[in-house]
C-alpha positions as CSV (number, residue, x, y, z in Angstrom):
1,M,-127.9,-28.0,-148.3
2,A,-130.5,-28.3,-145.5
3,A,-132.6,-25.5,-146.9
4,P,-134.7,-27.5,-149.3
5,A,-135.6,-30.2,-146.7
6,L,-136.3,-27.4,-144.2
7,E,-138.6,-25.6,-146.7
8,T,-140.6,-28.8,-147.5
9,T,-141.0,-29.5,-143.8
10,I,-142.2,-25.9,-143.1
11,S,-144.5,-26.0,-146.1
12,R,-146.0,-29.3,-144.8
13,F,-146.6,-27.8,-141.4
14,L,-148.3,-24.8,-143.0
15,V,-150.3,-26.7,-145.6
16,L,-151.6,-29.6,-143.5
17,P,-153.3,-27.4,-140.8
18,A,-154.8,-25.2,-143.6
19,Q,-156.3,-28.3,-145.3
20,A,-157.6,-29.6,-141.9
21,G,-159.2,-26.2,-141.2
22,I,-160.9,-26.1,-144.6
23,Q,-162.3,-29.6,-144.0
24,L,-163.5,-28.6,-140.5
25,N,-165.2,-25.5,-142.0
26,K,-167.0,-27.6,-144.6
27,M,-168.2,-30.0,-141.9
28,D,-169.4,-27.1,-139.7
29,L,-171.3,-25.6,-142.6
30,S,-172.9,-28.9,-143.6
31,M,-174.0,-29.5,-140.0
32,R,-175.5,-26.0,-139.7
33,R,-177.3,-26.4,-143.0
34,D,-178.9,-29.7,-141.8
35,G,-180.1,-27.8,-138.7
């Protein structure tokens, strides 16, 4: 019974850092492009 909740929690911990990393990469690229 606890498996679905555990899976959603794990998926959140995996997805949120990935999205944050992608946003940081975009910011880094835009800053480099500006000079």
